[in-house]
C-alpha positions as CSV (number, residue, x, y, z in Angstrom):
1,M,18.0,-57.8,-22.1
2,P,18.0,-56.5,-18.6
3,G,19.1,-58.7,-15.8
4,V,20.2,-56.6,-13.0
5,F,19.6,-53.0,-14.1
6,K,17.2,-51.4,-16.0
7,K,17.3,-48.1,-17.3
8,L,13.7,-45.8,-16.6
9,N,12.6,-43.4,-19.8
10,A,11.3,-39.7,-19.0
11,S,7.7,-40.9,-19.4
12,D,8.2,-43.6,-16.6
13,V,8.8,-40.5,-14.0
14,K,5.8,-38.2,-12.6
15,I,6.7,-35.6,-10.5
16,T,3.8,-33.7,-8.7
17,P,3.7,-31.3,-6.1
18,F,0.9,-31.1,-3.7
19,E,0.2,-28.5,-0.9
20,A,-0.9,-29.5,2.9
21,H,-2.1,-27.5,5.4
22,K,-2.7,-27.3,8.8
23,Q,-5.0,-25.2,11.3
24,Y,-3.2,-23.0,14.3
25,N,-5.7,-21.8,16.9
26,T,-3.8,-20.2,20.0
27,V,-3.1,-17.1,22.1
28,D,-0.1,-18.5,23.6
29,L,2.5,-16.8,21.2
30,A,5.5,-18.7,22.5
31,S,3.9,-22.3,22.4
32,I,4.0,-21.7,18.3
33,G,7.5,-19.9,18.3
34,A,5.6,-16.4,17.5
35,S,6.6,-12.9,19.0
36,T,5.3,-9.3,18.9
37,S,7.1,-6.1,18.4
38,S,6.8,-2.7,18.3
39,L,8.8,-0.7,15.6
40,G,9.6,2.7,15.4
41,W,11.4,5.1,13.0
42,S,14.1,7.0,14.2
43,G,15.7,10.4,12.7
44,T,19.3,9.8,14.6
45,N,22.6,8.2,13.2
46,K,22.0,4.5,12.9
47,N,24.5,3.7,15.4
48,E,22.5,4.8,18.2
49,F,19.3,2.6,17.0
50,S,17.4,0.7,19.4
51,T,16.2,-3.0,18.7
52,D,12.9,-1.6,17.5
53,N,14.8,1.3,15.6
54,R,16.2,-1.4,13.8
55,K,13.5,-3.6,12.7
56,Y,11.7,-0.8,11.9
57,Y,14.6,0.1,9.0
58,Q,14.7,-3.7,8.1
59,L,10.9,-4.0,7.5
60,D,10.9,-0.4,5.7
61,K,14.3,-1.5,3.7
62,L,12.7,-5.3,2.7
63,Y,9.0,-4.5,2.0
64,Y,7.6,-0.6,1.6
65,R,10.5,1.9,1.2
66,N,9.6,3.6,-2.3
67,Y,7.5,0.4,-2.9
68,I,5.8,2.1,-5.7
69,Q,8.7,3.1,-7.7
70,E,11.2,0.0,-6.8
71,R,8.5,-2.6,-6.8
72,A,11.1,-5.4,-8.5
73,H,13.3,-4.7,-5.3
74,R,11.1,-5.7,-3.1
75,L,10.4,-9.0,-1.4
76,E,7.0,-10.5,-1.7
77,L,7.0,-9.9,-5.4
78,N,5.2,-12.9,-6.4
79,D,1.9,-12.2,-3.7
80,A,2.0,-8.3,-4.1
81,T,-0.7,-7.4,-6.8
82,Y,0.1,-4.5,-7.9
83,T,-3.5,-2.5,-8.0
84,T,-4.7,-5.1,-4.8
85,Q,-1.7,-4.8,-2.2
86,E,-1.3,-1.5,-0.4
87,R,1.8,-0.8,1.1
88,R,2.6,2.3,3.2
89,L,4.3,2.7,5.9
90,Y,3.8,5.3,8.4
91,Q,6.4,6.4,11.6
92,S,5.5,3.2,13.7
93,A,4.4,0.0,13.3
94,S,3.3,-3.3,15.1
95,L,4.6,-6.6,14.0
96,L,3.4,-10.5,14.4
97,S,6.3,-12.8,13.5
98,L,5.1,-16.4,13.0
99,S,7.6,-18.9,13.4
100,Q,8.7,-21.0,10.1
101,K,8.1,-24.4,12.0
102,T,4.5,-23.6,11.7
103,F,3.6,-21.6,8.9
104,G,5.9,-24.0,6.8
105,S,6.0,-22.6,2.7
106,E,3.9,-19.9,3.6
107,V,1.0,-18.9,5.8
108,Q,-2.3,-20.0,3.3
109,P,-4.1,-16.9,2.3
110,N,-7.3,-15.6,3.5
111,T,-7.2,-17.7,6.5
112,L,-4.8,-15.3,9.0
113,K,-7.4,-14.1,12.0
114,F,-6.9,-12.4,15.3
115,T,-8.5,-10.5,17.7
116,V,-6.8,-7.4,19.8
117,T,-8.6,-5.7,22.9
118,K,-7.2,-2.2,24.1
119,E,-8.5,0.4,25.8
120,G,-11.9,-1.6,26.0
121,I,-12.4,-2.0,22.2
122,T,-11.8,-5.1,20.6
123,Y,-10.1,-5.4,17.2
124,N,-11.0,-8.2,15.0
125,I,-8.1,-8.4,12.3
126,V,-8.3,-10.7,8.8
127,D,-6.4,-10.6,5.5
128,D,-8.4,-10.0,2.2
129,G,-6.2,-13.0,0.1
130,F,-3.7,-10.4,-1.1
131,G,-2.0,-9.4,1.1
132,N,-4.0,-6.9,3.0
133,L,-5.1,-6.4,6.5
134,Y,-8.4,-5.1,7.3
135,D,-11.1,-4.2,10.6
136,T,-14.1,-7.2,10.2
137,S,-16.4,-4.1,12.1
138,I,-15.6,-2.0,8.9
139,G,-15.3,-4.2,6.2
140,K,-13.7,-4.0,3.0
141,D,-16.5,-3.3,1.1
142,N,-18.1,0.2,-0.3
143,F,-14.6,2.0,-0.3
144,P,-13.4,3.4,-3.7
145,N,-10.7,1.7,-5.6
146,E,-7.3,2.4,-5.6
147,D,-7.3,3.0,-9.2
148,N,-9.8,5.7,-9.0
149,R,-7.8,7.9,-6.4
150,V,-5.8,9.7,-8.9
151,L,-4.0,12.2,-6.6
152,Y,-2.8,11.7,-2.8
153,I,-0.8,13.7,-0.9
154,A,-0.4,12.1,2.5
155,P,2.0,12.7,3.0
156,T,3.2,9.6,4.0
157,Q,6.3,9.9,5.0
158,A,6.3,13.6,5.9
159,F,7.0,12.7,9.8
160,K,11.0,12.2,8.5
161,R,10.3,16.0,7.3
162,R,9.3,17.3,10.7
163,N,12.3,18.2,11.9
164,L,14.2,19.6,9.1
165,T,17.9,20.0,10.9
166,I,18.6,16.3,10.9
167,D,19.7,14.5,7.7
168,I,17.0,11.7,7.4
169,N,19.8,9.2,5.7
170,T,22.4,9.8,8.3
171,G,20.6,11.4,11.2
172,N,23.7,13.4,11.5
173,P,22.8,17.1,11.9
174,V,22.5,19.2,8.1
175,V,25.4,21.5,7.2
176,N,25.1,25.4,6.4
177,L,21.8,25.6,7.9
178,P,19.7,29.0,7.4
179,A,21.0,31.9,10.2
180,T,19.2,31.3,13.7
181,G,15.9,32.8,13.4
182,S,15.1,31.5,10.5
183,V,12.1,29.2,10.0
184,L,13.1,25.8,7.7
185,I,11.2,24.8,5.6
186,Y,10.7,21.9,2.6
187,N,11.3,22.4,-0.8
188,K,11.4,19.3,-2.8
189,T,9.7,17.6,-5.8
190,V,8.5,14.3,-5.2
191,Y,6.3,11.6,-6.4
192,D,2.7,11.6,-4.6
193,D,1.3,8.6,-2.4
194,S,-1.2,7.5,-5.3
195,Y,-0.3,5.0,-7.9
196,F,-0.3,7.7,-10.8
197,Q,3.1,8.6,-9.6
198,N,2.1,12.7,-9.8
199,V,5.0,14.9,-9.9
200,V,4.8,17.1,-7.3
201,T,6.9,20.3,-6.1
202,F,6.6,21.2,-2.2
203,K,7.2,25.4,-2.4
204,N,7.9,26.5,1.3
205,I,6.2,23.9,3.3
206,N,6.5,22.7,6.6
207,F,5.3,19.7,8.8
208,T,4.0,19.7,12.3
209,R,2.3,17.1,14.0
210,A,-1.6,18.5,15.3
211,N,-1.8,19.1,18.7
212,Y,-5.1,17.2,20.3
213,V,-4.7,18.2,23.9
214,G,-8.1,18.9,25.5
215,M,-10.0,18.6,21.8
216,E,-13.2,16.6,21.3
217,P,-13.2,14.5,18.1
218,P,-15.8,15.5,15.7
219,T,-18.8,12.7,14.7
220,G,-17.4,9.8,13.3
221,L,-13.6,10.4,14.3
222,N,-11.5,9.0,17.2
223,G,-9.5,12.1,18.2
224,N,-7.0,9.3,20.5
225,H,-6.8,7.6,17.2
226,L,-6.5,10.4,14.6
227,M,-3.4,11.8,16.8
228,E,-1.1,9.2,15.4
229,H,-1.4,10.3,11.9
230,P,2.2,11.1,10.7
231,A,2.0,14.7,9.5
232,Y,-0.2,17.6,8.7
233,I,0.9,20.2,6.0
234,N,1.1,23.5,7.1
235,D,1.4,26.9,5.1
236,Y,4.4,28.8,5.7
237,E,4.1,32.0,4.4
238,D,2.7,34.0,1.2
239,E,4.8,32.0,-1.0
240,S,4.2,28.9,0.0
241,Y,2.1,26.3,-2.2
242,I,2.1,22.8,-3.5
243,T,2.2,22.4,-7.3
244,I,0.8,19.4,-9.0
245,K,2.0,19.2,-12.5
246,N,-0.8,18.8,-15.3
247,R,-2.1,15.7,-16.1
248,P,-5.0,14.8,-18.3
249,Y,-6.8,12.5,-15.7
250,L,-6.6,15.6,-13.2
251,N,-8.6,17.3,-16.2
252,F,-12.4,16.7,-15.4
253,N,-14.9,18.1,-18.0
254,D,-18.7,16.1,-17.7
255,E,-16.8,13.5,-15.6
256,D,-17.8,12.9,-11.9
257,F,-14.9,13.4,-9.3
258,A,-14.6,14.2,-5.7
259,I,-11.9,16.2,-3.6
260,S,-11.3,14.9,-0.2
261,C,-9.2,16.6,2.7
262,Y,-9.0,16.4,6.3
263,F,-8.7,19.9,8.5
264,V,-7.7,20.9,11.9
265,F,-9.7,24.1,13.0
266,D,-6.8,25.9,15.4
267,E,-7.7,27.6,18.9
268,N,-5.9,31.2,17.4
269,P,-8.4,33.7,15.9
270,L,-8.0,35.1,12.5
271,R,-6.4,38.3,12.4
272,E,-8.3,41.1,12.1
273,S,-5.8,42.6,9.5
274,N,-7.0,39.9,7.2
275,W,-10.8,41.6,6.7
276,T,-11.8,45.0,5.4
277,L,-14.5,46.8,6.5
278,G,-16.9,48.4,3.7
279,N,-20.1,50.0,4.3
280,G,-20.3,48.7,7.6
281,V,-19.9,44.9,6.6
282,I,-17.1,42.9,7.2
283,S,-15.8,40.7,4.5
284,Q,-12.7,38.7,3.4
285,G,-12.5,39.5,0.0
286,E,-11.9,36.7,-2.4
287,G,-10.9,34.4,0.7
288,D,-8.2,31.6,0.5
289,Y,-7.3,29.2,-2.3
290,L,-7.4,25.7,-0.9
291,L,-7.0,23.9,-4.5
292,T,-6.9,25.2,-8.0
293,K,-6.5,24.5,-11.7
294,E,-6.7,27.8,-13.1
295,G,-4.4,30.7,-13.9
296,A,-1.5,29.9,-16.2
297,Q,0.0,27.0,-17.9
298,N,3.6,25.8,-18.8
299,S,4.1,26.2,-22.7
300,P,7.0,25.1,-25.0
301,P,10.1,27.4,-25.6
302,L,8.7,30.6,-27.4
303,G,11.9,29.5,-29.7
304,S,9.7,26.6,-31.1
305,E,7.3,28.8,-32.3
306,A,6.5,28.6,-36.1
307,G,7.0,31.8,-37.8
308,G,8.3,33.0,-34.0
309,D,11.0,36.1,-33.8
310,F,13.1,34.3,-31.2
311,S,16.1,32.6,-32.4
312,T,17.3,29.5,-30.6
313,S,20.8,31.5,-29.6
314,T,19.1,34.1,-27.8
315,T,19.0,33.4,-24.0
316,G,15.9,31.6,-22.5
317,A,14.7,30.8,-25.9
318,L,14.6,27.2,-25.3
319,D,13.2,27.4,-21.7
320,I,9.8,26.1,-21.2
321,T,7.3,29.9,-20.9
322,T,4.2,30.3,-19.0
323,T,1.3,31.6,-20.8
324,P,-2.1,32.2,-19.8
325,A,-4.6,28.7,-19.6
326,N,-8.0,28.8,-20.9
327,P,-10.2,30.4,-18.4
328,A,-12.3,27.5,-17.8
329,F,-11.4,25.5,-15.0
330,P,-12.9,22.0,-13.3
331,Y,-12.3,22.7,-10.0
332,R,-11.3,25.4,-7.5
333,V,-11.9,25.6,-3.7
334,R,-11.6,28.4,-1.5
335,C,-12.3,29.0,2.5
336,F,-13.9,32.1,3.8
337,S,-14.5,33.1,7.3
338,P,-17.8,35.1,7.8
339,A,-16.7,35.3,11.1
340,F,-14.1,35.3,13.8
341,Y,-13.4,31.7,15.3
342,S,-15.3,30.4,12.0
343,A,-15.0,29.5,8.2
344,S,-17.0,28.2,5.1
345,I,-15.8,26.0,1.9
346,E,-16.7,26.9,-1.5
347,L,-16.1,24.5,-4.6
348,S,-16.9,25.7,-7.9
349,R,-17.0,25.3,-11.7
350,F,-16.2,27.6,-14.8
351,D,-17.0,27.2,-18.5
352,G,-15.6,30.4,-19.8
353,D,-19.2,31.9,-19.3
354,T,-20.9,30.1,-16.4
355,E,-19.6,29.6,-13.1
356,S,-21.2,27.2,-10.6
357,K,-20.6,27.2,-7.2
358,V,-21.4,25.4,-3.8
359,S,-20.5,26.6,0.0
360,G,-21.1,25.3,3.1
361,V,-20.1,26.1,6.6
362,I,-17.7,24.0,8.1
363,F,-16.5,25.2,11.1
364,T,-18.5,27.8,13.3
365,S,-17.4,29.6,16.9
366,G,-17.7,27.6,19.8
367,S,-17.8,24.3,19.7
368,D,-16.2,23.8,16.5
369,K,-13.0,25.5,17.9
370,G,-9.7,23.7,18.1
371,T,-11.5,20.6,16.6
372,N,-10.9,18.4,13.5
373,A,-12.8,17.4,10.5
374,H,-13.0,15.4,7.0
375,I,-14.4,17.4,4.2
376,L,-15.6,16.4,0.6
377,L,-16.4,18.3,-2.1
378,Q,-17.7,16.1,-5.1
379,K,-19.2,16.8,-8.8
380,K,-22.0,13.9,-8.7
381,G,-23.9,14.0,-12.6
382,S,-25.3,17.7,-12.4
383,T,-25.2,18.4,-8.7
384,L,-22.2,19.9,-6.8
385,E,-22.0,18.6,-2.9
386,I,-20.0,19.0,-0.1
387,Y,-19.9,16.6,2.9
388,K,-18.7,17.1,6.6
389,N,-17.5,14.0,8.3
390,G,-19.6,11.9,6.0
391,T,-22.8,14.4,6.3
392,L,-23.8,16.1,3.4
393,I,-24.4,19.7,4.2
394,S,-24.8,21.6,1.0
395,S,-25.4,20.6,-2.4
396,A,-26.1,23.0,-5.7
397,T,-26.8,22.9,-9.3
398,D,-24.0,22.5,-11.6
399,E,-25.1,24.7,-14.5
400,T,-22.0,24.9,-16.7
401,T,-22.6,23.4,-20.3
402,K,-19.2,24.3,-22.0
403,P,-16.0,22.3,-21.4
404,C,-14.4,23.2,-18.0
405,Q,-10.7,22.4,-19.0
406,N,-7.3,23.8,-19.0
407,N,-3.8,22.9,-19.2
408,A,-3.0,24.5,-16.1
409,D,-1.2,22.5,-13.1
410,V,-3.2,22.1,-9.8
411,L,-2.0,24.0,-6.8
412,I,-2.7,23.3,-3.0
413,Y,-2.8,26.5,-0.9
414,S,-2.9,29.1,-3.8
415,K,-4.1,30.3,-6.9
416,R,-1.7,31.2,-9.8
417,N,-2.5,34.4,-12.1
418,P,-2.8,34.4,-16.1
419,D,1.0,35.7,-16.0
420,G,2.3,33.0,-14.1
421,T,2.4,35.0,-10.6
422,Y,0.8,33.7,-7.3
423,Y,-2.0,35.0,-5.5
424,N,-1.0,36.8,-2.4
425,S,-3.0,34.9,0.1
426,S,-4.1,36.2,3.3
427,T,-2.7,34.4,6.8
428,L,-5.7,32.4,7.2
429,W,-4.2,29.0,6.9
430,E,-1.1,29.9,9.2
431,N,-3.5,30.8,11.8
432,V,-6.6,28.7,11.6
433,F,-6.3,25.7,9.4
434,R,-3.6,22.6,9.1
435,S,-4.6,20.2,6.8
436,T,-3.6,16.6,5.3
437,Q,-4.8,13.8,3.0
438,F,-5.4,15.5,-0.2
439,M,-7.3,13.2,-2.5
440,I,-9.1,13.3,-6.0
441,Y,-10.9,10.6,-7.1
442,N,-12.0,10.3,-10.6
443,K,-15.7,9.5,-9.7
444,S,-18.4,10.7,-7.0
445,L,-18.7,9.0,-3.9
446,S,-21.7,7.1,-2.9
447,S,-23.0,8.1,0.8
448,A,-21.3,4.6,1.8
449,E,-18.1,5.3,0.4
450,I,-18.3,8.9,2.0
451,I,-18.5,8.0,5.6
452,N,-15.8,5.3,5.1
453,V,-13.4,7.7,3.6
454,S,-14.1,10.3,6.2
455,Q,-13.6,7.5,9.4
456,S,-10.6,5.8,7.4
457,I,-7.7,8.9,7.7
458,T,-6.2,6.8,4.6
459,G,-9.0,6.3,2.3
460,T,-8.8,2.2,2.4
461,P,-10.1,-0.5,4.3
462,N,-6.7,-1.9,4.8
463,V,-4.5,-1.6,8.1
464,G,-1.5,-3.5,7.3
465,N,0.0,-6.1,5.7
466,I,0.5,-9.8,6.0
467,F,3.9,-11.7,4.2
468,Y,2.4,-14.7,3.3
469,D,5.9,-16.2,2.4
470,N,7.9,-14.9,5.3
471,G,5.6,-15.1,8.3
472,F,5.7,-11.6,9.1
473,V,1.9,-9.3,10.2
474,A,2.4,-5.6,10.1
475,L,0.0,-3.5,11.3
476,T,1.0,0.2,9.9
477,H,-2.3,2.2,9.7
478,P,-2.4,5.3,12.1
479,K,-5.3,3.9,14.1
480,Y,-3.8,0.6,14.4
481,M,-0.2,0.8,14.4
482,N,0.3,0.1,18.3
483,L,-2.2,-2.9,18.5
484,F,0.3,-5.1,19.2
485,G,2.3,-3.0,21.8
486,S,-0.3,-2.2,24.0
487,G,-3.4,-4.2,23.3
488,I,-3.7,-7.6,24.5
489,L,-4.0,-10.6,22.3
490,D,-7.5,-12.6,22.3
491,S,-7.2,-14.9,19.7
492,L,-4.9,-15.9,16.6
493,S,-5.7,-18.4,13.8
494,Y,-4.3,-19.5,10.4
495,K,-3.2,-22.3,8.1
496,N,0.0,-23.0,7.1
497,T,0.8,-24.4,3.6
498,H,3.8,-27.5,3.3
499,L,4.6,-28.1,-0.1
500,I,5.0,-31.8,-0.7
501,T,6.0,-33.3,-4.0
502,E,5.3,-37.0,-4.8
503,N,7.8,-38.7,-7.0
504,E,6.3,-41.5,-9.1
505,F,8.4,-43.9,-11.0
506,Q,6.8,-46.5,-13.3
507,C,9.2,-50.0,-13.3
508,T,8.4,-52.0,-16.0
509,M,9.5,-55.9,-16.2
510,N,8.8,-57.3,-20.0
511,E,7.5,-60.8,-20.3
512,S,11.4,-61.9,-21.1
513,E,13.4,-59.7,-18.8
514,F,14.5,-60.4,-15.6
515,E,14.2,-64.2,-15.6
516,F,17.3,-65.1,-13.4
517,T,17.9,-64.7,-10.0
518,Q,21.5,-64.1,-8.6
519,N,20.2,-65.3,-4.9
520,I,22.7,-67.5,-3.3
521,S,19.4,-70.0,-2.7
522,A,19.3,-71.2,-6.3
523,R,23.0,-72.4,-6.1
524,E,24.0,-76.1,-5.5
525,I,26.1,-74.7,-2.7
526,P,24.4,-71.5,-1.0
527,N,27.8,-69.2,-1.8
528,S,28.0,-66.7,-4.2
529,K,31.2,-67.9,-5.5
530,D,29.8,-71.4,-6.9
531,E,28.5,-71.5,-10.1
532,S,26.5,-74.6,-10.4
533,I,22.7,-73.6,-10.3
534,A,20.5,-75.9,-8.2
535,G,18.2,-78.5,-9.9
536,F,15.0,-76.6,-9.2
537,A,16.1,-73.6,-10.6
538,T,17.0,-75.2,-14.0
539,G,13.4,-76.3,-15.4
540,S,11.3,-74.2,-17.8
541,N,8.7,-73.9,-14.7
542,F,11.0,-71.9,-12.5
543,K,10.6,-68.2,-12.5
544,P,11.9,-65.7,-9.8
545,Y,9.9,-63.6,-7.3
546,I,10.4,-59.9,-6.9
547,T,10.6,-58.7,-3.3
548,T,12.5,-55.6,-3.4
549,I,12.8,-52.9,-6.2
550,G,15.9,-50.2,-5.9
551,L,16.1,-47.0,-7.8
552,Y,19.9,-46.0,-8.9
553,D,21.3,-42.8,-10.2
554,D,23.9,-43.0,-13.4
555,D,26.9,-43.7,-10.8
556,A,24.8,-46.8,-9.4
557,N,24.4,-44.8,-6.5
558,L,21.4,-46.7,-4.9
559,L,18.8,-43.7,-3.7
560,V,15.6,-45.6,-3.2
561,V,14.3,-48.8,-2.3
562,G,11.4,-50.2,-2.8
563,K,9.9,-53.0,-0.5
564,L,6.8,-55.2,-1.6
565,A,4.4,-56.3,0.6
566,Q,4.8,-59.7,-0.4
567,P,6.8,-61.3,-3.3
568,I,5.6,-61.1,-6.9
569,R,6.5,-64.0,-9.2
570,A,8.1,-62.7,-12.6
571,S,5.7,-63.4,-15.6
572,S,7.1,-65.0,-18.9
573,E,3.5,-64.4,-20.7
574,T,3.0,-60.4,-19.8
575,D,4.5,-57.1,-18.7
576,T,4.6,-56.3,-15.5
577,T,4.9,-52.9,-13.8
578,F,5.7,-51.6,-10.5
579,V,5.1,-48.3,-9.1
580,I,7.3,-47.0,-6.9
581,R,5.7,-43.4,-5.1
582,Y,7.7,-41.6,-1.9
583,D,7.4,-37.9,-1.1
584,T,9.6,-34.7,-0.5
């Protein structure tokens, strides 16, 4: 029978976590312990990093670097839904750091809002509950989903390759560079920037930033913002192209698809050597290939063919071979120059018998010279369409009736011939076009989606990320990456989340327990050493009163003391339960 102590059972203990939220509204960041920073990548040695360079390096390493491939090593894993949170970091970023005293255990998702004014334009940014930030003036609807973008070559990290004389891992000069006067080019096999992780091989490519000085932006694009885009892919020489390894989801038949990219149309005229004169008509042959899926395919080793004449001991018998692909192809994109300072583009499909095509002029002499534009080509049902800056400029009927598929790789800037060689292109790309943001979608896009993609640069509504558990707000999009650095914060609001745990202990006193007291007031002599009980405490009507309940650990250490509002008389007729609650 318990007298002073009684052990609790597991069923007597209840622990309930719950969240408490507090709203913050302010523009005085110092008052809530918050601050902003402008972060920038540096190709120099880490010993020469500025504070902003170090912050960029840390943000990149903890949250962004190789996010798709190494997601398990990134922070905020629980909040990073793979298909809904976009993480792409470019050459610079703006960072808002909130104090943990204000955001608690996390910023409550879907509560962050702030407005920034820059150069007379006010940007209203909110979070979508999945860790993405978007501009409410654009919204997050009417954009294609990330899982519809089966190919994406931005390339996001191209700014690190603009100076190929520097080792991006150390910031030190690269040893054994080509001889003086040689053009440095990029040759490497990497993954693309989509979630499909396509294998992409760059062959003789260099990366440059377009010069927008004096250029007037075309309709729907803001030149001042677009110039912040990290890099543009630029063709280097005749043997210069990008190869995307063949995948079934890139091999469309009757399915709709869309191909999207940006062009910068340089001031330089086409070289006259590109032109041929026949019967008094100037033409440019078969034009230049922008994107193709045709010609040759990679086949198994010849030595593995049943009944083959090659022995496995023959040199090269186990090498992957090149054989002609099915002449049918799902898409081919070519560019032509009908006149100096002008260009047209063509999308075609071929089923082995019938070729369907659509073409349209995308640049003309005069006002288009030295401008940039977004071009989208797509198959929508039985129609082939071409859009420039979100506006339909040409359409034609797709008359193919047979499968338009093959096993060839996808090529950018060239075409592969059936014998495995590459088309010897003209110098059109070198002198006229620079391009970026190659995207292929496994669906046709609506008019609203096309407009949004053409104006977004990146093809998504997301302009940055919020990392709820750490209170970091990063603006990374090329149009928004400098807002905190040069803009004025007009408002900031968010709710914090404090995790509180309610501990409940049910202390039950049975009718026959705790029927005596050790209080010295119940002794004949009020002294703890006196063993004689006072007369009033010896009768059957005497019952002690409970005023205090203590919780102890197994070593009899007092942990919690509960004081009753008024004494409770112990009952000999029924059980009595005291409930102790406290929050941690």
